[in-house]
N, C-alpha and C positions, 0 to 999 in steps of 0.2 A: 438333397438329397435325396432325390425318391432311387427305390429300388426297387422290382417287379418281382415276386416268387409266380420261381414257375408253378411248384409244388400245393405252390394256396389256388392261384389264380389270383392274390391280391398286390396290390402296390400301398410298400411302408418307407414312413420315412425312417430318413439315417439320418441323428444333424448332426453329433459329429466324420470329419469326414477330410483328412488331411492326403489337399493335393501335391504329389511332388516330383516337379523338373524332372528331376533325377531315377524315376522307380521304371522301367522301359513296363511294365505288366500295371494292371491293376490288381492288390489281393485284399481280402476277403478271411477277419479271424469264423473261425470252422461255429460264435454261437449263431451267425447273423448267414452266416456261406449252409448249414443248414439248412434253416428254416426257407432259402430264397431256391433253393437246390433241388433237398431231401436225399439222394444218395451227394453223400461227399466225395465218393471214388470210380463213380461210374464218368468222370472228367477224364485228362490224356493226363498221369505225372508227371513233374516236370521237377527239374532241378531252380534255386529260384539258388541267386546272388544278391550281398553288401545291405543283406536285412544284418545278419549278425553275421565277425568278419569269420572266416577261416570254420564258420561252422556248417556243415550240408542239411539244407531248410528242403525239402518238398511241399509242392501244391500240386493241386488236382485246377486242373484251367479247365473254364467253363464260358462259353458266352452266357452275357446277363442284359439287359432291356434294363436302362437306369434314365429316369429321366430327369435335368434342370432346366429349374424355370418354367418353361414352354420346348426346351429344347432334349427331343427323346434318339437314345443312342445305342446300339447291342455293341457291348463292350468284351474282348479278353482280359478273362479276369481269373489270380485264382486265388484258389481257397485253399487256405490254413489248417490243416489242422495241431490247431495252437489255436490256446484268448492272447496273448501275451506279442501277439499283433497291431496291428492299431489298421484302420481300416484305410487301406490310401484306392486315391484317384490316381493313376500314373497317365505319359502318353501314348499308347495305343489303346486305336480307337478309341480317345477322349478326348484329354490334352495336346492329340496335336488334332484333331476334328475344330476347337473350341479357341476362339480367341481370349484371350483371359486376361483384368489385373489386375497385378498379384498387392497391394498395398504395406509392405511391412510387415506382415506376418498375422495384420493384427482380420484382415477380409480379402474374400477373392470377387470378386466384377466380373463375372461370365457374357460379355455383350452380345452376340450371335456365332453361327456353328459358318463355321470356314468356308469358301468357295474352293477345295482340291479337287 
């Protein structure tokens, strides 16, 4: 997956992304998010659940441009002020718009953009 850096005007390759059908929105750890948007806190502050049980975690929502193969999407993503979370590709704007084949946790094959 590639992500477009608004602050630098460049596409960056992200090698390890967790596709999580249980995640409503996509998440970016701080070290990646800062390089993409510059000011983390310019986004809308939102509470996030399901990551750490009973813990209050907040992220800042931003619209990001991503590319998977030749498919380009604008997705909502929460940037979390921590590097202790993995980069997660969630459903909203991303997995819910793609035809995805999961192969026993080994690989993901994205075949096309859904017509919706």
